ZABABA-58472 format. One line per field, with one value per residue (C-alpha): residue number from 1; y, x, z. Coordinates in pm, 1 decimal, m for minus. Each point is the difference from the previous one (the first is absolute). Example, Ala and Ser with C-alpha at 12.3 -4.5 7.8 and 13.67 -1.06 7.14 Angstrom:
BEGIN
pos = [1; 2]
py = [m450.0; 344.0]
px = [1230.0; 137.0]
pz = [780.0; m66.0]
% end
This chain:
BEGIN
pos = [1; 2; 3; 4; 5; 6; 7; 8; 9; 10; 11; 12; 13; 14; 15; 16; 17; 18; 19; 20; 21; 22; 23; 24; 25; 26; 27; 28; 29; 30; 31; 32; 33; 34; 35; 36; 37; 38; 39; 40; 41; 42; 43; 44; 45; 46; 47; 48; 49; 50; 51; 52; 53; 54; 55; 56; 57; 58; 59; 60; 61; 62; 63; 64; 65; 66; 67; 68; 69; 70; 71; 72; 73; 74; 75; 76; 77; 78; 79; 80; 81; 82; 83; 84; 85; 86; 87; 88; 89; 90; 91; 92; 93; 94; 95; 96; 97; 98; 99; 100; 101; 102; 103; 104; 105; 106; 107; 108; 109; 110; 111; 112; 113; 114; 115; 116; 117; 118; 119; 120; 121; 122; 123; 124; 125; 126; 127; 128; 129; 130; 131; 132; 133; 134; 135; 136; 137; 138; 139; 140; 141; 142; 143; 144; 145; 146; 147; 148; 149; 150; 151; 152; 153; 154; 155; 156; 157; 158; 159; 160; 161; 162; 163; 164; 165; 166; 167; 168; 169; 170; 171; 172; 173; 174; 175; 176; 177; 178; 179; 180; 181; 182; 183; 184; 185; 186; 187; 188; 189; 190; 191; 192; 193; 194; 195; 196; 197; 198; 199; 200; 201; 202; 203; 204; 205; 206; 207; 208; 209; 210; 211; 212; 213; 214; 215; 216; 217; 218; 219; 220; 221; 222; 223; 224; 225; 226; 227; 228; 229; 230; 231; 232; 233; 234; 235; 236; 237; 238; 239; 240; 241; 242; 243; 244; 245; 246; 247; 248; 249; 250; 251; 252; 253; 254; 255; 256; 257; 258; 259; 260; 261; 262; 263; 264; 265; 266; 267; 268; 269; 270; 271; 272; 273; 274; 275; 276; 277; 278; 279; 280; 281; 282; 283; 284; 285; 286; 287; 288; 289; 290; 291; 292; 293; 294; 295; 296; 297; 298; 299; 300; 301; 302; 303; 304; 305; 306; 307; 308; 309; 310; 311; 312; 313; 314; 315; 316; 317; 318; 319; 320; 321; 322; 323; 324; 325; 326; 327; 328; 329; 330; 331; 332; 333; 334; 335; 336; 337; 338; 339; 340; 341; 342; 343; 344; 345; 346; 347; 348; 349; 350; 351; 352; 353; 354; 355; 356; 357; 358; 359; 360; 361; 362; 363; 364; 365; 366; 367; 368; 369; 370; 371; 372; 373; 374; 375; 376; 377; 378; 379; 380; 381; 382; 383; 384; 385; 386; 387; 388; 389; 390; 391; 392; 393; 394; 395; 396; 397; 398; 399; 400; 401; 402; 403; 404]
py = [m1651.7; m266.1; 126.2; m49.6; m241.2; 27.4; m264.2; 69.3; 14.2; 256.4; 213.4; m42.1; 96.6; 316.7; 119.7; m65.6; 201.5; 284.1; 9.2; m10.9; 258.2; 250.4; m31.1; 74.2; m135.5; 158.4; 6.8; m140.4; 16.5; m223.6; m256.2; m348.2; m298.5; m357.9; m23.4; m322.9; m110.3; m300.1; m273.8; 151.2; 321.2; 226.7; 218.6; 58.9; 240.1; 269.2; 365.2; 148.3; 313.8; 75.4; m38.8; m233.0; m267.3; m80.1; m319.0; 25.2; m247.1; 36.7; m251.2; m192.0; 179.1; 323.1; m138.1; m94.8; 358.9; 134.7; 104.6; m66.1; m257.3; 59.3; m118.6; 65.5; 335.0; 173.4; 335.4; m2.2; 198.2; m201.6; 98.4; m202.9; m73.4; m57.4; m326.7; m271.2; m353.4; m158.1; m342.3; 166.0; 327.5; 214.7; 298.4; 30.1; 195.4; m165.2; 155.1; 138.2; 211.8; m7.5; 253.9; 66.9; 242.1; 259.2; m151.8; m272.3; m355.3; m25.2; 298.8; m136.6; m328.1; 182.3; 182.4; m318.4; m197.4; 295.8; m2.4; m368.1; m22.2; 313.7; m155.6; m311.6; 224.7; m66.7; 373.2; 63.8; 187.4; m260.6; m261.6; 219.6; m68.6; 252.7; 76.7; m61.6; 312.5; m134.1; m302.8; m182.7; m189.9; 94.7; m224.5; 146.9; m174.8; 173.3; m28.2; m43.9; 215.3; 273.3; 352.3; m67.5; m213.2; 257.7; 278.8; m194.7; m90.0; 348.0; 163.4; m262.6; 47.1; 370.1; m35.5; m294.1; m239.6; m240.7; m122.7; m333.3; m62.8; m344.4; 9.8; m246.9; 52.0; m4.5; 107.4; 327.7; m7.0; m263.8; m291.9; m188.2; 300.9; m31.7; m379.5; 91.4; 289.3; m236.3; m253.4; 262.8; 97.3; m364.1; m79.6; 282.2; m111.4; m357.5; 91.3; 276.3; 150.6; 368.9; 255.1; 123.8; m18.0; 263.0; m87.1; 250.8; 122.4; 328.1; 179.5; m102.9; m28.6; m195.7; m291.5; 26.6; m15.0; m253.2; m285.0; 206.2; 6.6; m372.8; m145.7; m286.5; 245.0; 214.0; m301.3; m114.0; 348.5; m11.7; m354.0; 101.1; m28.6; 255.1; 361.8; 113.7; 340.4; 46.1; 233.9; m19.0; 273.6; 377.9; 233.9; m29.7; m376.8; m211.5; m383.4; m251.7; m110.1; 360.3; m42.8; m352.4; 93.1; 91.0; 334.4; 156.6; 237.1; 165.9; m103.7; m259.3; 292.4; 118.5; m360.5; 12.3; 359.1; m136.2; m331.9; 54.9; 207.4; 283.1; m65.3; 376.5; 12.6; m304.8; 151.9; 327.4; m190.8; m201.7; 314.3; 156.8; m328.3; m22.8; 353.0; m67.1; m325.1; 161.2; 290.4; m256.6; m195.8; 306.0; 85.3; m359.4; m20.7; 328.3; m127.5; m329.4; 195.4; 216.9; m321.1; m171.2; 305.1; 0.0; m370.9; 53.1; 281.9; m218.2; m297.7; 211.5; 142.3; m351.5; m147.8; m103.8; 233.2; 292.4; m101.5; m14.6; 332.8; 136.1; m147.5; 133.3; 343.9; m38.2; m87.5; 303.3; 211.1; m147.8; 44.9; 366.2; 50.5; m173.6; 202.9; 311.3; m98.8; m79.5; 327.1; 178.3; m171.2; 68.6; 372.9; 3.5; m163.3; 233.7; 297.7; m154.8; m71.3; 351.9; 136.5; m215.5; 89.5; 373.5; m72.6; m205.1; 266.0; 266.2; m188.3; m92.8; 173.7; 80.0; 195.2; 226.4; 55.9; 178.1; 259.4; 74.1; m252.6; m246.8; m344.2; m43.6; m337.4; m140.1; m285.8; m4.7; 17.6; m275.6; 238.4; 296.4; 287.1; 100.2; 158.7; 192.6; m256.4; m236.6; 203.6; 90.4; 273.3; m92.6; m264.7; m38.4; 8.0; m33.2; 247.3; m90.5; 294.5; m15.8; m36.0; m199.0; m63.3; 177.3; m52.3; 209.0; 20.7; 73.0; 312.9; 145.9; m53.8; m182.7; 250.7; m95.9; 250.1; m206.1; 187.4; m151.5]
px = [m4209.3; 160.6; 312.1; 15.7; 245.6; 159.5; 178.4; 344.2; m136.3; m261.9; 278.5; 207.2; m297.8; m80.4; 371.9; m5.2; m312.0; 128.5; 332.5; m176.1; m260.1; 232.2; 323.3; m31.2; 231.0; 347.6; 348.2; 256.1; 364.4; 275.4; 275.1; m89.3; 74.4; m108.7; m84.5; m178.0; m193.3; m229.6; m61.3; m328.7; 166.9; m99.9; 275.4; 64.4; 240.6; 44.2; 63.4; 201.3; 159.8; 216.3; m284.2; m273.1; m101.6; m312.1; m71.3; m112.5; m167.5; m25.4; m252.3; 126.9; m220.2; 173.1; 342.0; 25.2; m41.9; 298.5; 272.0; 301.2; 122.5; m78.0; 259.6; 136.8; 166.7; m196.8; m151.3; m367.3; m316.8; m309.4; m370.4; m293.6; m251.2; 96.7; m165.1; 56.9; 112.6; m250.9; 163.7; 306.4; m169.7; 243.0; m65.8; 133.0; m9.8; m177.5; 214.2; m152.8; 289.1; 377.5; 262.0; 361.9; 40.8; 252.9; 298.3; 14.2; 131.7; m135.3; 199.4; 304.1; m46.1; m33.3; 319.8; 183.3; m125.2; 87.0; 356.8; 33.6; m120.3; 196.2; 322.6; m74.2; m19.3; m346.8; m69.6; 308.6; m51.1; 181.6; m273.4; m267.4; m150.5; m98.9; m374.0; m110.6; m91.4; m273.5; m161.2; m273.4; m137.4; 43.5; m73.7; m148.0; 9.8; m243.3; m350.8; m262.2; m246.3; 233.2; 33.2; 363.0; m114.0; m265.5; 239.8; 252.1; m264.9; m147.4; 335.3; 89.6; m309.3; 63.0; 359.7; m6.9; m299.7; 191.2; 197.1; m126.7; m2.3; m4.4; m106.9; 96.5; m237.1; 183.5; m29.6; 180.2; m58.2; 11.8; 222.6; m44.4; 35.5; 371.0; m43.7; m277.8; 216.6; 291.9; m218.5; m108.9; 361.3; 91.8; m297.6; 80.0; 376.8; m103.2; m258.0; 223.1; m312.7; 70.8; 286.1; 11.5; m190.1; m158.6; m56.2; m183.1; m282.5; m120.1; 148.9; m24.8; 161.3; 329.3; m219.6; m223.0; 300.9; 192.4; m49.7; 225.1; 272.8; 21.3; 337.6; m133.8; m168.8; 313.1; 189.7; m267.6; 13.5; 385.0; m13.3; m266.1; 119.2; m273.8; 47.1; m211.3; m139.0; m99.7; m299.5; m89.3; m158.1; 37.2; 293.5; 109.3; m18.2; 290.0; 15.4; 284.6; m162.1; 56.2; 377.2; 19.4; m223.9; 160.6; m189.2; m205.0; m288.9; m196.9; m353.5; m174.2; m116.3; 364.1; 102.9; m245.1; 123.3; 371.2; m38.3; m282.4; 132.2; m228.1; m163.9; 13.7; 361.5; 65.0; m168.3; 189.2; 328.4; m84.9; m62.6; 330.8; 187.9; m172.4; 107.9; 349.1; 15.3; m133.4; 262.7; 274.2; m126.4; 0.2; 360.0; 108.7; m161.2; 159.9; 340.8; m63.7; m100.8; 306.0; 208.1; m180.0; 53.2; 367.8; 30.4; m184.7; 222.1; 304.0; m127.9; m101.1; 352.9; 141.9; m226.8; 142.3; m216.8; 107.1; 356.9; m23.2; m156.4; 273.9; 252.6; m167.3; m6.1; 368.0; 76.3; m194.7; 185.0; 340.2; m110.0; m84.8; 324.2; 190.6; m161.0; 51.0; 375.7; 32.6; m160.0; 234.0; 289.9; m115.8; m54.2; 340.1; 162.3; m194.8; 147.4; 345.8; m59.3; m135.2; 310.8; 228.1; m201.5; 45.0; 364.3; 27.1; m188.6; 225.5; 287.5; m136.5; 199.4; m311.2; m126.7; 300.3; m106.9; m311.2; 229.0; 165.4; 261.9; 51.7; 164.8; 236.4; 25.4; 234.6; m40.0; m379.0; m23.2; 246.8; 228.2; m65.2; 244.7; 148.7; 320.9; 115.6; 254.7; m267.9; m87.4; 180.7; m74.5; m285.3; m128.1; m374.4; m151.1; m354.2; m114.7; m280.9; m190.7; m313.6; m246.2; 193.0; 327.2; 168.1; 312.8; 313.9; 339.0; 341.5; 157.1; 218.9; 336.2; m6.7; 36.2; m4.0; m174.0; 71.3; 190.3; 151.7]
pz = [9598.5; m214.3; m184.2; m381.2; m122.8; m347.6; m201.3; m125.8; m359.3; 120.2; 143.2; m322.9; m223.8; 213.0; m19.6; m367.3; m43.2; 197.4; m190.8; m333.7; 79.6; 167.8; m201.8; m369.6; m256.0; 46.7; m150.4; 247.3; m45.8; 148.1; m49.3; m117.5; 224.7; 36.2; m369.2; m109.6; m299.9; 45.4; m263.5; m68.1; m106.2; 296.0; 135.8; 372.6; 151.7; 273.7; m24.6; 281.9; 120.4; 300.8; 255.3; m145.5; m247.3; m194.5; m209.1; m360.8; m247.4; m372.5; m156.7; m303.3; m238.6; 98.1; 37.5; m364.8; m96.4; 193.1; m233.7; 218.7; 256.1; 360.6; 244.5; 345.3; 57.7; m287.5; 98.5; m102.7; 19.0; m6.9; m25.6; 129.2; 271.7; 368.1; 89.1; 264.5; m25.1; 237.5; 29.0; 181.5; 110.1; m194.3; m216.9; m350.9; m328.8; m300.6; m269.5; m307.2; m137.8; 40.7; m94.9; 91.9; 291.6; m137.2; m162.0; 247.7; m57.8; m352.0; m129.8; 172.6; m166.2; m336.5; 57.4; 101.5; m303.1; m223.5; 127.4; m37.2; m353.9; m103.8; 130.6; m205.8; m313.0; m85.7; m51.0; m227.6; m327.5; m201.8; 72.5; m142.9; m338.9; m270.2; m20.6; m359.1; m178.8; m225.3; 193.8; m180.8; 302.5; 376.1; 291.7; 321.3; 338.7; 225.3; 149.4; m265.5; 194.1; 114.3; m113.7; m127.2; m301.8; m91.5; 8.4; m214.0; m262.7; m5.9; m76.4; m243.0; m201.8; m8.4; m110.5; m230.4; m19.6; m223.6; 313.8; 119.1; 388.0; 160.9; 357.3; 261.0; 299.4; 327.2; 363.3; 82.6; 367.3; 278.7; 90.5; m332.4; m226.5; m64.3; m107.0; m262.1; m136.8; m29.7; m174.7; m253.3; m73.6; m50.1; m219.3; m238.6; m16.8; m70.7; m264.2; m145.9; m150.2; 97.5; m55.0; 358.2; 330.3; 227.1; 364.0; 225.7; 212.6; 140.3; 297.9; 359.6; 335.2; 56.7; 117.1; m317.3; m230.0; 195.6; m263.1; m230.3; 259.4; 48.8; m80.6; m211.0; m232.2; m31.3; m108.6; m257.0; m150.3; m36.5; m151.8; m265.2; m362.7; m96.7; 107.2; 281.6; 92.5; 367.9; 46.1; 359.2; 195.2; m25.8; m33.7; 363.5; 10.2; m75.1; 39.5; m37.5; m326.8; m130.2; 53.4; m155.5; m306.7; m328.2; 27.5; 280.3; m53.8; 272.6; m103.6; m232.2; m214.9; m34.4; m99.3; m302.3; m84.1; m7.9; m160.6; m252.2; m308.1; m91.9; m328.7; m87.5; 102.3; m212.2; m305.1; 47.2; 42.8; m312.6; m200.3; 118.0; m79.9; m331.2; m90.8; 116.6; m200.7; m305.0; 31.4; 48.9; m290.2; m227.5; 109.9; m40.6; m342.3; m105.3; 109.2; m185.4; m310.9; 11.4; 53.0; m283.2; m237.3; 95.5; m74.5; m326.2; m103.5; 106.0; m184.1; m294.8; m13.9; 7.2; m278.9; m331.4; m189.0; 227.3; m16.7; m392.8; 9.6; 217.0; m228.6; m304.0; 158.1; 90.8; m364.8; m107.0; 235.3; m111.3; m368.1; 59.4; 190.5; m292.5; m257.6; 195.2; 57.8; m377.3; m92.8; 240.1; m148.4; m353.0; 87.1; 162.9; m296.8; m227.4; 172.7; m44.2; m366.2; m53.5; 155.5; m204.4; m303.3; 71.0; 54.7; m323.6; m182.7; 125.3; m107.2; m350.0; m265.4; m190.9; 296.0; m54.4; m355.3; 130.1; 155.0; m333.6; m10.7; m297.1; m58.9; m300.5; m158.8; m256.3; m228.1; 27.9; 379.8; 51.7; 168.6; 228.5; m62.2; 336.1; m130.3; m305.1; m32.9; m125.6; m309.9; m318.0; m256.3; m221.7; 232.0; 0.9; 331.2; 144.6; 255.1; 238.5; 158.0; 216.7; m277.2; m256.6; m189.4; m293.1; m193.0; 6.3; m192.4; 166.4; m188.2; 252.6; 166.1; 330.7; 288.5; 357.1; 237.5; 305.3; 264.2; 310.9]
% end
């Protein structure tokens, strides 16, 4: 019986069919070696462990979607079909998905780059700009079809629909993503048509977020004249862009919550400020009125009319004081005069006549008789008493009754 003879291609095809039919798509983990990318964009490398090696191929249409750079020494987990490469009778993995295996080489690269940039001072607080409290326009660099931009716009509409957003569509994953994000940042800076920039995307693995860890993007963020908010991933995800940005928030939604001022809060704040301003205005107005009244009174006190009135009043007071002083003097002198009058009256000889005494005159009142020596017998005398005068004739001898 003749033996069946197969061609090399027949055997290769049979082996390929057996592999495809009996080995389903699988995840395979190992260390990258023999990395190579062809001019057509296909990526070739091997995965190895301590005991074995398997070749891998990523076709160009898949390679462009990988968010990080594959290189020798990187620890990867790949998912795909086990096939054969018939030209060399080798089996290989046609890779559909790629992710870092544990922390692996990609995480070590992240840590190394973070340390380098930190030592350069790119993450220092003094380099960070203030995020504007009341932006009118906000630039967003992210995927135009992703959930991040929808989340930002939904929150913004709820908080303050008057804020305008300008979107620069960019890639947020893959080998070209960092370049498109940098271009967006530079475009907003050149046009200067926004008050600030948000860069971001939703969460993902370290590989998915790797564009935001690239050194050139970190430097572009630091060099931006416009303040930048980094909104990459979820709470647990940190990228180097987060450390370089002027402010880091955990999610795109949180970015909108932070940078978009609440219209309600603004109105409440405006009411509070208006009330405070009104109260301060009232206090200031009252102080100014008091000051004005004080100045008016001082001016009024210094006006010629007021000075004349004051002088007239002073004259009136002086006049009253003078009249009072004169009256006091008159009254005082009147008392003195009255006392003198009383004294004079008491000394008046005629006052003595009231008490029974009389005055004797001689020669028609030309001489008052004070002694018997002044009269002679038959002299005619006038005698004055209290109510009149009568005549008398001397008819007796002179006798002196005076006794020592």
